[in-house]
DSSP file (Angstrom, degrees, kcal/mol; ACC not computed):
  #  RESIDUE AA STRUCTURE BP1 BP2  ACC     N-H-->O    O-->H-N    N-H-->O    O-->H-N    TCO  KAPPA ALPHA  PHI   PSI    X-CA   Y-CA   Z-CA
    1    1 A M              0   0    0      0, 0.0     8,-2.5     0, 0.0     2,-0.6   0.000 360.0 360.0 360.0 134.5   10.3  -38.8   54.2
    2    2 A Q  E     -A    8   0A   0      6,-0.2     6,-0.2     1,-0.2     3,-0.1  -0.877 360.0-178.6 -96.1 121.8   10.4  -42.4   53.1
    3    3 A K  E    S-     0   0A   0      4,-1.7     2,-0.3    -2,-0.6    -1,-0.2   0.846  70.5 -22.9 -80.9 -44.0    7.4  -43.2   50.8
    4    4 A S  E >  S-A    7   0A   0      3,-1.4     3,-0.9     0, 0.0    -1,-0.3  -0.878  84.3 -77.6-155.5-178.5    8.2  -46.9   50.3
    5    5 A Y  T 3  S+     0   0    0     -2,-0.3     3,-0.1     1,-0.3    -3,-0.0   0.657 132.7  33.6 -68.8 -11.8   11.3  -49.0   50.5
    6    6 A S  T 3  S+     0   0    0      1,-0.1    21,-2.8    23,-0.1     2,-0.4   0.397 109.5  69.6-121.9   4.5   12.4  -47.6   47.1
    7    7 A E  E <   +AB   4  26A   0     -3,-0.9    -4,-1.7    19,-0.2    -3,-1.4  -0.977  52.3 173.5-125.0 129.5   11.1  -44.0   47.1
    8    8 A Y  E     -AB   2  25A   0     17,-2.3    17,-2.3    -2,-0.4     2,-0.4  -0.970  11.5-161.9-128.1 149.9   12.3  -41.1   49.2
    9    9 A V  E     - B   0  24A   0     -8,-2.5     2,-0.5    -2,-0.3    15,-0.2  -0.998   1.9-168.9-130.4 133.0   11.4  -37.4   49.2
   10   10 A Y  E     - B   0  23A   0     13,-2.7    13,-2.9    -2,-0.4     2,-0.4  -0.975   6.9-173.7-121.0 117.0   13.4  -34.6   50.8
   11   11 A F  E     + B   0  22A   0     -2,-0.5     2,-0.3    11,-0.2    11,-0.2  -0.944   5.8 174.2-121.2 133.3   11.8  -31.1   51.1
   12   12 A A  E     + B   0  21A   0      9,-2.7     9,-2.3    -2,-0.4     2,-0.3  -0.960   3.3 161.1-132.2 147.4   13.7  -28.0   52.3
   13   13 A S  E     + B   0  20A   0     -2,-0.3     7,-0.2     7,-0.2     6,-0.1  -0.967  27.8 103.4-151.7 172.6   12.7  -24.3   52.6
   14   14 A G        +     0   0    0      5,-0.5     2,-0.2     1,-0.4     5,-0.1   0.452  52.4 107.9 133.7  -3.1   13.8  -21.1   54.3
   15   15 A R        -     0   0    0      3,-0.9    -1,-0.4     1,-0.1     0, 0.0  -0.727  61.6-133.9-105.4 162.0   15.6  -18.8   51.8
   16   16 A K  S    S+     0   0    0     -2,-0.2    -1,-0.1     1,-0.2     3,-0.1   0.861 104.3  37.2 -81.1 -31.8   14.3  -15.6   50.3
   17   17 A N  S    S+     0   0    0      1,-0.2    39,-3.3    38,-0.1     2,-0.6   0.696 115.4  57.2 -89.9 -14.7   15.3  -16.2   46.7
   18   18 A C  B     -D   55   0B   0     37,-0.2    -3,-0.9     1,-0.2    -4,-0.4  -0.915  65.1-166.4-117.8  99.8   14.6  -20.0   46.7
   19   19 A L        -     0   0    0     35,-0.9    -5,-0.5    -2,-0.6     2,-0.3   0.887  67.9 -31.8 -50.8 -48.5   11.0  -20.9   47.7
   20   20 A F  E     -B   13   0A   0     34,-0.5     2,-0.4    -7,-0.2    -7,-0.2  -0.965  48.8-138.1-164.3 166.6   11.7  -24.6   48.3
   21   21 A A  E     -B   12   0A   0     -9,-2.3    -9,-2.7    -2,-0.3     2,-0.5  -0.981  20.4-174.9-136.0 128.4   13.9  -27.5   47.2
   22   22 A E  E     -BC  11  52A   0     30,-2.3    30,-2.8    -2,-0.4     2,-0.5  -0.974   4.3-168.1-131.9 123.2   12.4  -30.8   46.8
   23   23 A F  E     -BC  10  51A   0    -13,-2.9   -13,-2.7    -2,-0.5     2,-0.5  -0.931   2.5-166.2-112.5 127.0   14.4  -34.0   45.9
   24   24 A K  E     -BC   9  50A   0     26,-3.6    26,-2.7    -2,-0.5     2,-0.6  -0.961   0.9-165.9-114.2 125.5   12.7  -37.1   44.9
   25   25 A I  E     -BC   8  49A   0    -17,-2.3   -17,-2.3    -2,-0.5     2,-0.5  -0.935   5.7-177.0-110.8 111.9   14.7  -40.3   44.8
   26   26 A N  E     -BC   7  48A   0     22,-2.5    22,-3.4    -2,-0.6     2,-0.3  -0.967  15.5-170.0-115.4 120.2   13.1  -43.4   42.9
   27   27 A L        -     0   0    0    -21,-2.8     2,-0.1    -2,-0.5    20,-0.1  -0.719  27.8-100.7-108.1 147.5   15.4  -46.4   43.3
   28   28 A I        -     0   0    0     -2,-0.3     2,-1.6     1,-0.1     3,-0.1  -0.432  39.5-112.1 -62.2 145.1   15.2  -49.8   41.6
   29   29 A R    >   +     0   0    0      1,-0.2     3,-0.8    -2,-0.1     7,-0.2  -0.611  47.3 171.2 -77.1  85.5   13.7  -52.5   43.7
   30   30 A R  T 3   +     0   0    0     -2,-1.6    -1,-0.2     1,-0.2     7,-0.1   0.688  61.3  65.0 -85.0 -16.1   16.8  -54.5   44.2
   31   31 A H  T 3  S+     0   0    0     -3,-0.1     2,-0.7     1,-0.1    -1,-0.2   0.726  87.5  76.3 -75.7 -19.7   15.8  -57.0   46.8
   32   32 A C    <>  -     0   0    0     -3,-0.8     4,-2.6     1,-0.2     5,-0.3  -0.830  64.3-164.6 -94.7 113.5   13.2  -58.8   44.5
   33   33 A V  H  > S+     0   0    0     -2,-0.7     4,-2.2     1,-0.2     5,-0.4   0.897  87.8  50.0 -72.3 -37.9   15.1  -60.9   42.1
   34   34 A L  H  >>S+     0   0    0      2,-0.2     4,-1.6     1,-0.2     5,-1.4   0.933 115.4  40.6 -66.9 -46.0   12.0  -61.3   39.8
   35   35 A T  I  4>S+     0   0    0      3,-0.2     5,-3.3     2,-0.2     6,-0.4   0.943 119.1  48.3 -73.3 -41.7   11.2  -57.6   39.6
   36   36 A R  I  <>S+     0   0    0     -4,-2.6     5,-0.7    -7,-0.2    -2,-0.2   0.969 122.2  28.0 -61.1 -55.8   15.0  -56.6   39.3
   37   37 A W  I  <5S+     0   0    0     -4,-2.2    -1,-0.2    -5,-0.3    -3,-0.2   0.768 133.2  25.8 -88.1 -22.4   16.1  -59.0   36.6
   38   38 A I  I  X5S+     0   0    0     -4,-1.6     4,-2.4    -5,-0.4     5,-0.2   0.865 127.1  28.4 -94.3 -69.2   13.0  -59.6   34.6
   39   39 A Y  I  ><S+     0   0    0     -5,-1.4     4,-2.8     2,-0.2     5,-0.3   0.972 127.4  39.1 -62.8 -61.2   10.5  -56.8   34.8
   40   40 A D  I  >XS+     0   0    0     -5,-3.3     4,-1.9     1,-0.2     5,-1.7   0.876 117.3  50.7 -65.0 -35.2   12.9  -53.8   35.5
   41   41 A F  H  4<S+     0   0    0     -5,-0.7    -1,-0.2    -6,-0.4    -2,-0.2   0.952 114.7  44.1 -67.4 -50.0   15.6  -55.2   33.0
   42   42 A A  H  <5S+     0   0    0     -4,-2.4    -2,-0.2     1,-0.2    -1,-0.2   0.889 118.7  43.1 -57.7 -41.5   12.8  -55.6   30.2
   43   43 A K  H  <5S-     0   0    0     -4,-2.8    -1,-0.2    -5,-0.2    -2,-0.2   0.780 108.8-123.1 -81.1 -25.2   11.2  -52.2   30.9
   44   44 A G  T  <5 +     0   0    0     -4,-1.9    -3,-0.2    -5,-0.3     2,-0.2   0.769  44.7 174.8  88.0  26.2   14.5  -50.4   31.2
   45   45 A T      < +     0   0    0     -5,-1.7     2,-0.3    -6,-0.2    -1,-0.2  -0.451   1.4 173.2 -69.6 132.7   13.9  -49.1   34.6
   46   46 A T        -     0   0    0     -2,-0.2     2,-0.2   -19,-0.0   -20,-0.0  -0.855  40.2 -78.0-132.8 169.9   16.7  -47.2   36.3
   47   47 A D        -     0   0    0     -2,-0.3     2,-0.3   -20,-0.1   -20,-0.2  -0.541  50.0-160.4 -71.1 138.4   17.4  -45.1   39.5
   48   48 A N  E     -C   26   0A   0    -22,-3.4   -22,-2.5    -2,-0.2     2,-0.5  -0.937  18.0-170.4-125.6 141.0   16.0  -41.5   39.2
   49   49 A L  E     -C   25   0A   0     -2,-0.3     2,-0.5   -24,-0.2   -24,-0.2  -0.997  11.2-171.1-122.9 125.2   16.8  -38.4   41.1
   50   50 A I  E     -C   24   0A   0    -26,-2.7   -26,-3.6    -2,-0.5     2,-0.5  -0.989   2.9-164.9-124.0 129.8   14.4  -35.4   40.4
   51   51 A I  E     -C   23   0A   0     -2,-0.5     2,-0.5   -28,-0.2   -28,-0.2  -0.974   4.6-171.3-116.1 119.0   15.3  -32.1   41.7
   52   52 A D  E     +C   22   0A   0    -30,-2.8   -30,-2.3    -2,-0.5    -2,-0.0  -0.947  16.1 158.2-115.7 108.9   12.7  -29.3   41.9
   53   53 A I        -     0   0    0     -2,-0.5     2,-0.4   -32,-0.2   -32,-0.2  -0.858  21.7-162.3-135.6  96.3   14.0  -25.9   42.8
   54   54 A P        -     0   0    0      0, 0.0   -35,-0.9     0, 0.0   -34,-0.5  -0.676  14.6-162.9 -83.3 131.5   11.9  -22.7   41.8
   55   55 A I  B     -D   18   0B   0     -2,-0.4     2,-0.7   -37,-0.2   -37,-0.2  -0.951   7.3-145.2-116.0 125.3   14.3  -19.8   42.1
   56   56 A D        +     0   0    0    -39,-3.3     5,-0.1    -2,-0.5     0, 0.0  -0.831  25.6 166.7 -95.8 117.5   12.7  -16.2   42.3
   57   57 A L  B >   -E   60   0C   0     -2,-0.7     3,-0.6     3,-0.6    -1,-0.1  -0.119  69.6 -81.7-119.7  37.3   14.7  -13.6   40.5
   58   58 A G  T 3  S-     0   0    0      1,-0.2     3,-0.1   -41,-0.1    -2,-0.1   0.880  96.5 -41.6  67.5  38.4   12.1  -10.8   40.4
   59   59 A G  T 3  S+     0   0    0      1,-0.4    -1,-0.2     0, 0.0     2,-0.2   0.238 110.5 120.1  93.7 -15.1   10.2  -12.1   37.3
   60   60 A R  B <   -E   57   0C   0     -3,-0.6    -3,-0.6     1,-0.0     2,-0.4  -0.520  60.1-129.8 -78.9 150.5   13.3  -13.1   35.4
   61   61 A E        -     0   0    0     -2,-0.2    -5,-0.1    -3,-0.1    -1,-0.0  -0.869  15.2-157.5-103.2 139.9   13.8  -16.7   34.3
   62   62 A L        -     0   0    0     -2,-0.4     2,-0.7    -7,-0.2    -7,-0.1  -0.953  14.4-135.9-115.4 119.4   17.1  -18.4   35.0
   63   63 A P        +     0   0    0      0, 0.0     2,-0.4     0, 0.0    -2,-0.0  -0.629  32.9 175.5 -79.0 119.0   18.0  -21.4   32.9
   64   64 A L        +     0   0    0     -2,-0.7     2,-0.4     2,-0.0    -2,-0.0  -0.974   9.8 176.8-131.9 128.8   19.2  -24.0   35.2
   65   65 A E        -     0   0    0     -2,-0.4     2,-0.3     2,-0.0     0, 0.0  -0.988  12.0-159.1-141.1 127.1   20.3  -27.6   34.4
   66   66 A F        -     0   0    0     -2,-0.4     2,-0.4   -15,-0.1   -15,-0.0  -0.768   6.5-168.4 -97.4 148.7   21.7  -30.3   36.6
   67   67 A F        +     0   0    0     -2,-0.3     2,-0.5     2,-0.1    -2,-0.0  -0.937   7.9 178.2-138.0 113.9   23.6  -33.2   35.2
   68   68 A I        +     0   0    0     -2,-0.4     2,-0.3   -19,-0.1   -19,-0.1  -0.957  13.5 141.8-120.5 137.3   24.4  -36.2   37.3
   69   69 A C        -     0   0    0     -2,-0.5     5,-0.1     0, 0.0     2,-0.1  -0.948  55.4 -71.7-155.9 170.4   26.2  -39.3   36.2
   70   70 A K    >   -     0   0    0     -2,-0.3     3,-0.7     1,-0.1     4,-0.4  -0.401  45.3-122.0 -65.2 148.8   28.8  -41.9   37.4
   71   71 A K  T 3  S+     0   0    0      1,-0.3     3,-0.4     2,-0.2     4,-0.4   0.740 111.7  56.7 -72.5 -18.6   32.3  -40.4   37.6
   72   72 A K  T 3  S+     0   0    0      1,-0.2    -1,-0.3     2,-0.1     4,-0.3   0.749 109.8  47.0 -82.5 -20.3   33.7  -43.1   35.2
   73   73 A D  S <> S+     0   0    0     -3,-0.7     4,-2.0     1,-0.1    -1,-0.2   0.400  88.2  93.7 -99.0   4.6   31.0  -42.0   32.5
   74   74 A L  H  > S+     0   0    0     -3,-0.4     4,-2.7    -4,-0.4     5,-0.2   0.917  82.4  47.2 -56.1 -49.5   31.6  -38.3   32.9
   75   75 A K  H  > S+     0   0    0     -4,-0.4     4,-1.1     1,-0.2    -1,-0.2   0.843 114.4  49.3 -69.8 -33.6   34.2  -37.7   30.2
   76   76 A K  H  > S+     0   0    0     -4,-0.3     4,-1.7     2,-0.2    -1,-0.2   0.879 112.6  47.7 -68.5 -38.3   31.9  -39.7   27.7
   77   77 A N  H  X S+     0   0    0     -4,-2.0     4,-2.3     1,-0.2    -2,-0.2   0.841 107.9  53.5 -73.7 -33.0   28.9  -37.8   28.6
   78   78 A L  H  < S+     0   0    0     -4,-2.7    -1,-0.2     2,-0.2    -2,-0.2   0.792 107.5  52.7 -69.2 -24.3   30.6  -34.4   28.3
   79   79 A E  H  < S+     0   0    0     -4,-1.1     3,-0.4    -5,-0.2    -2,-0.2   0.917 112.4  44.5 -71.2 -43.6   31.7  -35.3   24.8
   80   80 A K  H  < S+     0   0    0     -4,-1.7     2,-0.6     1,-0.2    -2,-0.2   0.870 117.7  44.9 -68.1 -36.9   28.2  -36.2   23.8
   81   81 A M    ><  +     0   0    0     -4,-2.3     3,-1.9     1,-0.2    -1,-0.2  -0.713  66.2 173.0-110.1  76.2   26.6  -33.1   25.5
   82   82 A I  T 3  S+     0   0    0     -2,-0.6    -1,-0.2    -3,-0.4    -2,-0.1   0.763  70.9  69.1 -55.5 -33.0   29.0  -30.2   24.4
   83   83 A Y  T 3         0   0    0      1,-0.3    -1,-0.3     0, 0.0    -5,-0.1   0.688 360.0 360.0 -64.1 -16.6   26.7  -27.6   26.0
   84   84 A L    <         0   0    0     -3,-1.9    -1,-0.3    -6,-0.2    -2,-0.1   0.547 360.0 360.0 -73.3 360.0   27.5  -28.7   29.5
């Protein structure tokens, strides 16, 4: 579902152990020069992807973490975040 020209939401369900999956994509407003190069640059706004997946394991908790980055930045980020 497209909420606006820079926000999208994807919702999926249907598995027994995964109640649903919701993906929210918030993108920088790239077509507006004033917003993109002055407001967003000063505020530090970036593109965001939020993934919400509750997983039912019969009362147990599962620590789950996603890490998404550009392929060229992967090696640098893996050195910074040793636990990945």
